[in-house]
C-alpha positions in Angstrom: -69.1 142.6 -167.4 -66.4 140.3 -168.6 -67.0 136.6 -169.1 -64.6 135.7 -166.3 -66.3 138.0 -163.8 -69.7 136.5 -164.8 -68.4 133.0 -164.3 -66.8 133.8 -160.9 -70.0 135.5 -159.8 -72.4 132.8 -160.9 -70.1 130.1 -159.5 -70.1 131.9 -156.1 -73.8 132.3 -156.1 -74.3 128.6 -156.9 -71.8 127.6 -154.2 -73.8 129.7 -151.6 -77.0 128.1 -152.8 -75.5 124.6 -152.6 -74.2 125.2 -149.0 -77.5 126.5 -147.8 -79.8 124.3 -149.9 -77.7 121.2 -149.2 -78.3 121.7 -145.5 -82.0 122.4 -145.8 -83.0 119.7 -148.2 -81.2 116.5 -147.3 -82.1 113.0 -146.3 -80.3 109.8 -145.5 -80.5 106.7 -147.6 -78.4 103.8 -146.4 -75.0 105.1 -145.3 -75.1 108.2 -147.4 -76.5 111.6 -146.7 -78.1 112.7 -150.0 -78.8 116.3 -151.0 -80.8 116.7 -154.2 -80.1 120.4 -154.2 -76.4 119.8 -155.0 -77.4 117.8 -158.1 -79.8 120.5 -159.2 -76.9 123.0 -158.9 -74.5 120.6 -160.7 -76.8 120.5 -163.7 -77.3 124.2 -163.7 -73.6 125.0 -163.4 -72.7 122.3 -166.0 -75.1 123.8 -168.5 -74.3 127.5 -167.8 -70.6 127.4 -166.9 -69.1 124.3 -168.4 -67.3 121.3 -166.9 -64.3 123.0 -165.1 -66.4 125.8 -163.5 -69.1 123.2 -162.5 -66.5 120.9 -160.9 -65.0 123.9 -159.1 -68.5 124.8 -157.8 -69.0 121.2 -156.6 -65.6 121.1 -154.9 -66.1 124.4 -153.1 -69.6 123.5 -152.0 -68.4 120.2 -150.7 -65.5 121.8 -148.9 -67.6 124.5 -147.2 -70.2 122.0 -146.2 -67.5 119.8 -144.7 -65.9 122.7 -142.8 -69.3 123.7 -141.4 -70.0 120.1 -140.4 -73.1 119.8 -142.6 -71.6 117.4 -145.2 -69.5 114.3 -145.3 -66.3 113.4 -147.1 -68.6 111.6 -149.6 -69.8 114.9 -150.9 -66.6 115.3 -152.9 -66.9 112.2 -155.2 -70.7 112.5 -154.8 -70.8 115.8 -156.6 -67.6 116.5 -158.5 -67.8 113.7 -161.1 -71.4 114.6 -161.9 -70.8 118.3 -162.2 -67.9 117.8 -164.5 -69.6 115.2 -166.7 -72.8 117.3 -166.8 -70.8 120.2 -168.1 -68.8 118.1 -170.5 -71.8 116.4 -172.1 -73.7 119.7 -172.4 -70.7 121.4 -174.0 -70.6 118.7 -176.7 -74.3 118.3 -177.3 -75.8 121.7 -176.3 -78.8 119.7 -174.9 -80.1 120.0 -171.4 -81.0 116.3 -171.3 -77.3 115.5 -171.9 -76.4 117.6 -168.8 -78.9 115.5 -166.8 -77.5 112.2 -168.0 -74.0 113.5 -167.2 -75.0 114.2 -163.6 -76.8 110.8 -163.3 -73.8 108.9 -164.7 -71.2 111.0 -163.0 -72.7 111.1 -159.5 -75.1 108.1 -159.5 -72.6 105.6 -160.8 -69.0 106.9 -160.9 -69.3 109.0 -157.8 -70.9 106.1 -155.9 -68.2 103.7 -157.0 -65.5 106.1 -155.9 -67.2 106.9 -152.6 -67.3 103.3 -151.5 -63.6 102.8 -150.7 -63.5 106.3 -149.1 -66.4 105.4 -146.9 -64.9 102.0 -146.0 -61.5 103.4 -145.2 -62.3 106.7 -143.5 -65.8 106.3 -142.2 -65.7 102.6 -141.3 -68.8 102.0 -143.3 -69.6 98.3 -143.8 -71.7 96.9 -146.6 -71.6 96.4 -150.3 -70.8 98.8 -153.0 -74.3 98.5 -154.2 -75.6 100.3 -151.1 -74.1 103.5 -152.5 -75.3 103.4 -156.0 -79.1 103.5 -155.3 -78.7 106.4 -152.8 -76.4 108.4 -154.9 -78.5 107.8 -158.0 -81.8 108.6 -156.3 -80.4 111.9 -155.0 -79.0 112.8 -158.5 -82.2 111.8 -160.2 -84.4 114.0 -158.0 -82.1 117.0 -158.3 -81.5 116.5 -162.0 -85.2 116.3 -162.9 -85.9 119.5 -161.0 -82.9 121.2 -162.7 -84.1 120.1 -166.1 -87.7 121.4 -165.6 -86.4 124.7 -164.2 -83.8 125.3 -166.9 -86.2 124.2 -169.7 -88.8 126.6 -168.5 -86.5 129.6 -168.6 -84.0 128.7 -171.3 -85.3 130.7 -174.3 -86.4 133.7 -172.3 -83.7 134.1 -169.7 -80.7 131.9 -170.2 -80.2 132.0 -174.0 -80.3 135.8 -174.3 -77.7 136.1 -171.5 -75.4 133.5 -173.1 -75.7 135.4 -176.4 -74.7 138.7 -174.7 -71.7 137.0 -173.2 -70.5 135.6 -176.5 -70.3 139.0 -178.1 
């Protein structure tokens, strides 16, 4: 299997898991609907696929959830910045904890800040910017911690051998 086919396949699987999981495991905090499953998938895709594929996964998941009516417009900034930054920090450090911090900063802070004007203009949300940061950050924290524990537990036996095969 070529590397490109592997990336396309894994991205597709992660999008499907994000669409289904994002609908099953979600809760509302303040004005935002938060889905920790998306953040788990962002860290996984960031570490396994890199920043561009991770951002593509986050975009497609957000798009499909919006088309199905199970997500909001806030899903785009709430996932894409974190996925990209997760992949970018992992690429440069090769450390899972860096991918987690990328998701926390990208989604919990940057995504929340970008989501605020979108929510104010398009959704008519009223309130302060700081209503978004805690909800986005909490969601990203829960999903990122689960992703870290999951990836750490299978990294040396499952993930690393597969990555070694792909690099040959």
